C-alpha positions, 0 to 999 in steps of 0.5 A, spaced: 584 256 505 590 256 511 596 251 511 596 250 518 589 252 523 588 251 530 582 251 534 581 257 539 578 252 545 573 246 545 568 250 547 568 256 542 571 252 536 573 258 532 578 255 526 584 260 526 589 261 520 596 261 522 599 260 516 597 261 508 599 262 501 596 266 496 598 269 489 597 276 487 598 278 478 606 276 478 606 276 486 606 271 491 604 271 499 606 268 505 603 270 511 604 267 518 599 270 523 604 268 529 608 273 533 614 269 532 619 275 533 616 275 541 619 268 541 625 268 536 630 266 542 627 259 542 630 254 538 624 252 535 622 258 533 628 259 529 627 253 526 620 254 524 622 261 521 628 258 517 623 253 513 618 258 512 624 263 509 627 256 505 619 255 502 619 261 501 625 261 497 624 255 493 621 252 487 615 249 492 612 255 494 607 256 488 601 259 491 595 257 486 589 262 491 588 268 488 588 274 494 583 281 493 589 286 495 584 291 498 583 285 503 590 284 504 591 292 505 585 292 510 588 288 515 596 290 515 
């Protein structure tokens, strides 16, 4: 279940996951599907990226959803 999702447009109404987290064994995964590197020069994008990194390094980052690693490899 995504942490952040958007609806692509009012007619099609597809829900797109932009940010999700998961756990696999002893590892944790934080995935952002936004292509933030394309606009990283913008201050708001830099702030968002910093927040993601800080969150991933914090004790608050404790995903509970298990992810299937073959699925991750398929999309990487």
